[in-house]
Biopython code that builds the backbone (N, CA, C, O; Angstrom):
import numpy as np
from Bio.PDB.StructureBuilder import StructureBuilder

atoms = [
    (1, "UNK", "N", (0.839, -1.103, -0.063)),
    (1, "UNK", "CA", (0.047, -0.061, 0.041)),
    (1, "UNK", "C", (0.890, 1.213, -0.005)),
    (1, "UNK", "O", (1.722, 1.387, 0.885)),
    (2, "UNK", "N", (0.740, 2.100, -0.959)),
    (2, "UNK", "CA", (1.521, 3.248, -1.059)),
    (2, "UNK", "C", (0.797, 4.561, -0.583)),
    (2, "UNK", "O", (-0.413, 4.702, -0.764)),
    (3, "UNK", "N", (1.476, 5.402, -0.041)),
    (3, "UNK", "CA", (0.905, 6.705, 0.387)),
    (3, "UNK", "C", (0.880, 7.663, -0.632)),
    (3, "UNK", "O", (1.795, 7.777, -1.448)),
    (4, "UNK", "N", (-0.219, 8.422, -0.624)),
    (4, "UNK", "CA", (-0.340, 9.499, -1.628)),
    (4, "UNK", "C", (0.437, 10.745, -1.352)),
    (4, "UNK", "O", (0.930, 11.403, -2.268)),
    (5, "UNK", "N", (0.550, 11.079, -0.068)),
    (5, "UNK", "CA", (1.119, 12.413, 0.301)),
    (5, "UNK", "C", (2.356, 12.119, 1.190)),
    (5, "UNK", "O", (2.345, 12.392, 2.390)),
    (6, "UNK", "N", (3.372, 11.584, 0.601)),
    (6, "UNK", "CA", (4.537, 11.317, 1.325)),
    (6, "UNK", "C", (5.342, 12.525, 1.664)),
    (6, "UNK", "O", (6.222, 12.432, 2.520)),
    (7, "UNK", "N", (5.094, 13.698, 1.030)),
    (7, "UNK", "CA", (5.954, 14.901, 1.340)),
    (7, "UNK", "C", (5.457, 15.592, 2.686)),
    (7, "UNK", "O", (6.138, 16.413, 3.301)),
    (8, "UNK", "N", (4.314, 15.204, 3.036)),
    (8, "UNK", "CA", (3.744, 15.732, 4.350)),
    (8, "UNK", "C", (4.583, 15.178, 5.544)),
    (8, "UNK", "O", (4.766, 15.857, 6.555)),
    (9, "UNK", "N", (5.085, 13.921, 5.390)),
    (9, "UNK", "CA", (5.800, 13.349, 6.443)),
    (9, "UNK", "C", (7.257, 13.742, 6.599)),
    (9, "UNK", "O", (7.920, 13.368, 7.566)),
    (10, "UNK", "N", (7.759, 14.532, 5.590)),
    (10, "UNK", "CA", (9.220, 14.904, 5.555)),
    (10, "UNK", "C", (9.369, 16.081, 6.547)),
    (10, "UNK", "O", (8.444, 16.873, 6.730)),
    (11, "UNK", "N", (10.485, 16.168, 7.141)),
    (11, "UNK", "CA", (10.638, 17.261, 8.123)),
    (11, "UNK", "C", (10.890, 18.456, 7.216)),
    (11, "UNK", "O", (11.415, 18.348, 6.108)),
    (12, "UNK", "N", (10.455, 19.681, 7.792)),
    (12, "UNK", "CA", (10.471, 20.970, 7.014)),
    (12, "UNK", "C", (11.946, 21.351, 6.974)),
    (12, "UNK", "O", (12.705, 21.110, 7.913)),
    (13, "UNK", "N", (12.296, 21.917, 5.919)),
    (13, "UNK", "CA", (13.623, 22.539, 5.843)),
    (13, "UNK", "C", (13.577, 23.976, 6.262)),
    (13, "UNK", "O", (13.043, 24.822, 5.545)),
    (14, "UNK", "N", (14.137, 24.265, 7.428)),
    (14, "UNK", "CA", (14.237, 25.611, 7.911)),
    (14, "UNK", "C", (15.536, 26.236, 7.600)),
    (14, "UNK", "O", (16.567, 25.864, 8.161)),
    (15, "UNK", "N", (15.512, 27.190, 6.705)),
    (15, "UNK", "CA", (16.789, 27.803, 6.230)),
    (15, "UNK", "C", (17.127, 28.921, 7.082)),
    (15, "UNK", "O", (16.271, 29.772, 7.320)),
    (16, "UNK", "N", (18.359, 29.007, 7.592)),
    (16, "UNK", "CA", (18.762, 30.153, 8.277)),
    (16, "UNK", "C", (19.731, 30.984, 7.325)),
    (16, "UNK", "O", (20.951, 30.834, 7.397)),
    (17, "UNK", "N", (19.167, 31.821, 6.477)),
    (17, "UNK", "CA", (20.047, 32.542, 5.500)),
    (17, "UNK", "C", (20.759, 33.563, 6.229)),
    (17, "UNK", "O", (20.153, 34.375, 6.927)),
    (18, "UNK", "N", (22.093, 33.563, 6.096)),
    (18, "UNK", "CA", (22.898, 34.613, 6.608)),
    (18, "UNK", "C", (22.924, 35.700, 5.555)),
    (18, "UNK", "O", (23.039, 35.407, 4.364)),
    (19, "UNK", "N", (22.822, 36.915, 5.963)),
    (19, "UNK", "CA", (22.920, 38.062, 5.104)),
    (19, "UNK", "C", (24.389, 38.276, 4.697)),
    (19, "UNK", "O", (25.274, 38.465, 5.531)),
    (20, "UNK", "N", (24.594, 38.237, 3.400)),
    (20, "UNK", "CA", (25.990, 38.537, 2.846)),
    (20, "UNK", "C", (26.288, 40.086, 2.867)),
    (20, "UNK", "O", (25.496, 40.870, 2.344)),
    (21, "UNK", "N", (27.271, 40.445, 3.388)),
    (21, "UNK", "CA", (27.679, 41.789, 3.418)),
    (21, "UNK", "C", (28.566, 42.039, 2.257)),
    (21, "UNK", "O", (29.668, 41.509, 2.117)),
    (22, "UNK", "N", (27.996, 42.918, 1.394)),
    (22, "UNK", "CA", (28.794, 43.337, 0.233)),
    (22, "UNK", "C", (29.686, 44.314, 0.453)),
    (22, "UNK", "O", (29.358, 45.285, 1.135)),
    (23, "UNK", "N", (30.873, 44.213, -0.059)),
    (23, "UNK", "CA", (31.910, 45.269, 0.020)),
    (23, "UNK", "C", (31.885, 46.213, -1.127)),
    (23, "UNK", "O", (31.225, 45.996, -2.143)),
    (24, "UNK", "N", (32.615, 47.257, -0.940)),
    (24, "UNK", "CA", (32.684, 48.322, -2.058)),
    (24, "UNK", "C", (33.374, 47.681, -3.238)),
    (24, "UNK", "O", (33.072, 48.044, -4.375)),
    (25, "UNK", "N", (34.257, 46.775, -3.037)),
    (25, "UNK", "CA", (34.991, 46.092, -4.137)),
    (25, "UNK", "C", (34.033, 45.299, -4.962)),
    (25, "UNK", "O", (34.169, 45.289, -6.185)),
    (26, "UNK", "N", (33.110, 44.659, -4.404)),
    (26, "UNK", "CA", (32.128, 43.811, -5.188)),
    (26, "UNK", "C", (31.220, 44.767, -5.905)),
    (26, "UNK", "O", (30.884, 44.484, -7.055)),
    (27, "UNK", "N", (30.769, 45.920, -5.317)),
    (27, "UNK", "CA", (29.965, 46.768, -6.136)),
    (27, "UNK", "C", (30.760, 47.356, -7.266)),
    (27, "UNK", "O", (30.169, 47.546, -8.330)),
    (28, "UNK", "N", (32.108, 47.685, -7.155)),
    (28, "UNK", "CA", (32.888, 48.225, -8.224)),
    (28, "UNK", "C", (33.074, 47.126, -9.308)),
    (28, "UNK", "O", (33.053, 47.445, -10.497)),
    (29, "UNK", "N", (33.248, 45.906, -8.939)),
    (29, "UNK", "CA", (33.394, 44.850, -9.934)),
    (29, "UNK", "C", (32.118, 44.583, -10.746)),
    (29, "UNK", "O", (32.168, 44.344, -11.952)),
    (30, "UNK", "N", (30.993, 44.632, -10.060)),
    (30, "UNK", "CA", (29.729, 44.503, -10.790)),
    (30, "UNK", "C", (29.478, 45.654, -11.652)),
    (30, "UNK", "O", (28.998, 45.458, -12.769)),
    (31, "UNK", "N", (29.777, 46.945, -11.217)),
    (31, "UNK", "CA", (29.538, 48.041, -12.153)),
    (31, "UNK", "C", (30.497, 47.983, -13.330)),
    (31, "UNK", "O", (30.098, 48.323, -14.444)),
    (32, "UNK", "N", (31.739, 47.569, -13.138)),
    (32, "UNK", "CA", (32.579, 47.379, -14.246)),
    (32, "UNK", "C", (32.188, 46.321, -15.172)),
    (32, "UNK", "O", (32.354, 46.491, -16.380)),
    (33, "UNK", "N", (31.680, 45.238, -14.709)),
    (33, "UNK", "CA", (31.032, 44.176, -15.479)),
    (33, "UNK", "C", (29.982, 44.674, -16.328)),
    (33, "UNK", "O", (29.911, 44.349, -17.513)),
    (34, "UNK", "N", (29.122, 45.487, -15.742)),
    (34, "UNK", "CA", (27.964, 46.030, -16.420)),
    (34, "UNK", "C", (28.429, 46.955, -17.588)),
    (34, "UNK", "O", (27.848, 46.936, -18.672)),
    (35, "UNK", "N", (29.450, 47.727, -17.343)),
    (35, "UNK", "CA", (29.945, 48.629, -18.374)),
    (35, "UNK", "C", (30.648, 47.930, -19.505)),
    (35, "UNK", "O", (30.675, 48.430, -20.629)),
    (36, "UNK", "N", (31.253, 46.708, -19.203)),
    (36, "UNK", "CA", (31.990, 45.932, -20.309)),
    (36, "UNK", "C", (31.154, 45.220, -21.158)),
    (36, "UNK", "O", (31.515, 45.041, -22.321)),
    (37, "UNK", "N", (29.968, 44.735, -20.713)),
    (37, "UNK", "CA", (29.114, 43.800, -21.593)),
    (37, "UNK", "C", (27.798, 44.313, -21.874)),
    (37, "UNK", "O", (26.858, 44.036, -21.130)),
    (38, "UNK", "N", (27.651, 45.094, -22.969)),
    (38, "UNK", "CA", (26.287, 45.490, -23.316)),
    (38, "UNK", "C", (25.509, 44.348, -23.962)),
    (38, "UNK", "O", (26.061, 43.811, -24.922)),
    (39, "UNK", "N", (24.386, 43.919, -23.609)),
    (39, "UNK", "CA", (23.616, 42.937, -24.069)),
    (39, "UNK", "C", (22.540, 43.262, -25.002)),
    (39, "UNK", "O", (22.290, 42.510, -25.944)),
    (40, "UNK", "N", (21.848, 44.410, -24.779)),
    (40, "UNK", "CA", (20.749, 44.821, -25.559)),
    (40, "UNK", "C", (20.892, 46.251, -25.914)),
    (40, "UNK", "O", (21.807, 46.944, -25.469)),
    (41, "UNK", "N", (19.941, 46.703, -26.754)),
    (41, "UNK", "CA", (20.004, 48.185, -27.162)),
    (41, "UNK", "C", (19.611, 49.044, -25.888)),
    (41, "UNK", "O", (19.985, 50.211, -25.770)),
    (42, "UNK", "N", (18.864, 48.422, -24.981)),
    (42, "UNK", "CA", (18.495, 49.101, -23.766)),
    (42, "UNK", "C", (19.650, 49.444, -22.779)),
    (42, "UNK", "O", (19.680, 50.478, -22.111)),
    (43, "UNK", "N", (20.620, 48.445, -22.756)),
    (43, "UNK", "CA", (21.863, 48.679, -22.027)),
    (43, "UNK", "C", (22.557, 49.944, -22.629)),
    (43, "UNK", "O", (22.929, 50.868, -21.905)),
    (44, "UNK", "N", (22.710, 49.945, -23.940)),
    (44, "UNK", "CA", (23.420, 51.016, -24.578)),
    (44, "UNK", "C", (22.705, 52.355, -24.302)),
    (44, "UNK", "O", (23.354, 53.380, -24.094)),
    (45, "UNK", "N", (21.322, 52.329, -24.302)),
    (45, "UNK", "CA", (20.682, 53.580, -24.037)),
    (45, "UNK", "C", (20.850, 54.014, -22.525)),
    (45, "UNK", "O", (20.983, 55.196, -22.209)),
    (46, "UNK", "N", (20.836, 53.051, -21.682)),
    (46, "UNK", "CA", (21.067, 53.347, -20.232)),
    (46, "UNK", "C", (22.425, 53.985, -20.065)),
    (46, "UNK", "O", (22.556, 55.020, -19.413)),
    (47, "UNK", "N", (23.489, 53.339, -20.682)),
    (47, "UNK", "CA", (24.783, 53.878, -20.552)),
    (47, "UNK", "C", (24.961, 55.300, -21.213)),
    (47, "UNK", "O", (25.713, 56.137, -20.714)),
    (48, "UNK", "N", (24.310, 55.505, -22.235)),
    (48, "UNK", "CA", (24.406, 56.800, -22.810)),
    (48, "UNK", "C", (23.729, 57.845, -22.006)),
    (48, "UNK", "O", (24.204, 58.980, -21.953)),
    (49, "UNK", "N", (22.638, 57.518, -21.375)),
    (49, "UNK", "CA", (22.054, 58.419, -20.370)),
    (49, "UNK", "C", (22.878, 58.626, -19.197)),
    (49, "UNK", "O", (22.847, 59.719, -18.631)),
    (50, "UNK", "N", (23.661, 57.622, -18.750)),
    (50, "UNK", "CA", (24.529, 57.810, -17.713)),
    (50, "UNK", "C", (25.718, 58.699, -18.024)),
    (50, "UNK", "O", (26.231, 59.437, -17.183)),
    (51, "UNK", "N", (26.112, 58.592, -19.230)),
    (51, "UNK", "CA", (27.169, 59.424, -19.653)),
    (51, "UNK", "C", (26.651, 60.898, -19.694)),
    (51, "UNK", "O", (27.290, 61.794, -19.144)),
    (52, "UNK", "N", (25.563, 61.115, -20.309)),
    (52, "UNK", "CA", (24.906, 62.485, -20.377)),
    (52, "UNK", "C", (24.711, 63.079, -18.975)),
    (52, "UNK", "O", (24.977, 64.262, -18.767)),
    (53, "UNK", "N", (24.243, 62.256, -17.998)),
    (53, "UNK", "CA", (24.068, 62.711, -16.708)),
    (53, "UNK", "C", (25.387, 63.109, -16.039)),
    (53, "UNK", "O", (25.453, 64.088, -15.296)),
    (54, "UNK", "N", (26.379, 62.367, -16.305)),
    (54, "UNK", "CA", (27.790, 62.653, -15.672)),
    (54, "UNK", "C", (28.276, 63.971, -16.233)),
    (54, "UNK", "O", (28.791, 64.779, -15.461)),
    (55, "UNK", "N", (28.149, 64.256, -17.546)),
    (55, "UNK", "CA", (28.392, 65.434, -18.280)),
    (55, "UNK", "C", (27.712, 66.608, -17.699)),
    (55, "UNK", "O", (28.290, 67.670, -17.470)),
    (56, "UNK", "N", (26.425, 66.371, -17.463)),
    (56, "UNK", "CA", (25.606, 67.548, -16.857)),
    (56, "UNK", "C", (25.993, 67.886, -15.457)),
    (56, "UNK", "O", (26.003, 69.062, -15.093)),
    (57, "UNK", "N", (26.317, 66.896, -14.644)),
    (57, "UNK", "CA", (26.682, 67.110, -13.315)),
    (57, "UNK", "C", (28.114, 67.863, -13.275)),
    (57, "UNK", "O", (28.352, 68.754, -12.459)),
    (58, "UNK", "N", (28.960, 67.451, -14.155)),
    (58, "UNK", "CA", (30.299, 68.116, -14.161)),
    (58, "UNK", "C", (30.189, 69.567, -14.581)),
    (58, "UNK", "O", (30.878, 70.432, -14.041)),
    (59, "UNK", "N", (29.223, 69.863, -15.653)),
    (59, "UNK", "CA", (29.022, 71.265, -16.052)),
    (59, "UNK", "C", (28.419, 72.100, -14.890)),
    (59, "UNK", "O", (28.835, 73.223, -14.604)),
    (60, "UNK", "N", (27.386, 71.454, -14.226)),
    (60, "UNK", "CA", (26.788, 72.204, -13.119)),
    (60, "UNK", "C", (27.733, 72.544, -12.007)),
    (60, "UNK", "O", (27.683, 73.628, -11.426)),
    (61, "UNK", "N", (28.641, 71.552, -11.705)),
    (61, "UNK", "CA", (29.697, 71.842, -10.710)),
    (61, "UNK", "C", (30.586, 72.940, -11.129)),
    (61, "UNK", "O", (30.942, 73.801, -10.324)),
    (62, "UNK", "N", (30.955, 72.936, -12.359)),
    (62, "UNK", "CA", (31.868, 74.043, -12.876)),
    (62, "UNK", "C", (31.076, 75.431, -12.720)),
    (62, "UNK", "O", (31.627, 76.441, -12.283)),
    (63, "UNK", "N", (29.825, 75.388, -13.091)),
    (63, "UNK", "CA", (29.079, 76.691, -12.902)),
    (63, "UNK", "C", (29.067, 77.121, -11.379)),
    (63, "UNK", "O", (29.276, 78.282, -11.026)),
    (64, "UNK", "N", (28.836, 76.214, -10.622)),
    (64, "UNK", "CA", (28.732, 76.533, -9.166)),
    (64, "UNK", "C", (30.022, 77.140, -8.632)),
    (64, "UNK", "O", (30.028, 78.127, -7.895)),
    (65, "UNK", "N", (31.221, 76.439, -9.079)),
    (65, "UNK", "CA", (32.532, 76.814, -8.650)),
    (65, "UNK", "C", (32.812, 78.300, -9.193)),
    (65, "UNK", "O", (33.386, 79.141, -8.501)),
    (66, "UNK", "N", (32.388, 78.525, -10.397)),
    (66, "UNK", "CA", (32.542, 79.812, -11.097)),
    (66, "UNK", "C", (31.739, 80.837, -10.415)),
    (66, "UNK", "O", (32.232, 81.949, -10.222)),
    (67, "UNK", "N", (30.488, 80.547, -10.017)),
    (67, "UNK", "CA", (29.618, 81.520, -9.379)),
    (67, "UNK", "C", (30.198, 81.991, -8.014)),
    (67, "UNK", "O", (30.203, 83.179, -7.693)),
    (68, "UNK", "N", (30.712, 80.937, -7.186)),
    (68, "UNK", "CA", (31.327, 81.283, -5.976)),
    (68, "UNK", "C", (32.700, 81.908, -6.010)),
    (68, "UNK", "O", (33.128, 82.544, -5.047)),
    (69, "UNK", "N", (33.391, 81.726, -7.123)),
    (69, "UNK", "CA", (34.726, 82.369, -7.180)),
    (69, "UNK", "C", (34.603, 83.806, -7.485)),
    (69, "UNK", "O", (35.492, 84.587, -7.145)),
    (70, "UNK", "N", (33.499, 84.208, -8.138)),
    (70, "UNK", "CA", (33.348, 85.689, -8.489)),
    (70, "UNK", "C", (32.892, 86.442, -7.324)),
    (70, "UNK", "O", (32.710, 87.657, -7.406)),
]
sb = StructureBuilder()
sb.init_structure("model")
sb.init_model(0)
sb.init_chain("A")
sb.init_seg("    ")
for serial, (resi, resn, name, xyz) in enumerate(atoms, 1):
    if name == "N":
        sb.init_residue(resn, " ", resi, " ")
    sb.init_atom(name, np.array(xyz, "f"), 0.0, 1.0, " ", f" {name:<3s}", serial, name[0])
structure = sb.get_structure()
């Protein structure tokens, strides 16, 4: 005679997941991996927007420094 619900008798698996603390080095490596490997046109679009945002921030910082130096 076989049982229909044999999974009910198995002990439950209680996972105690420990939180992995990411270091700045891992974030840097992940960012560099993202920049090295474009996979879709959306990745290229996101990267171009990132470059434009960085250029805009640099220009704004130059304007702020110029304003305060006068």
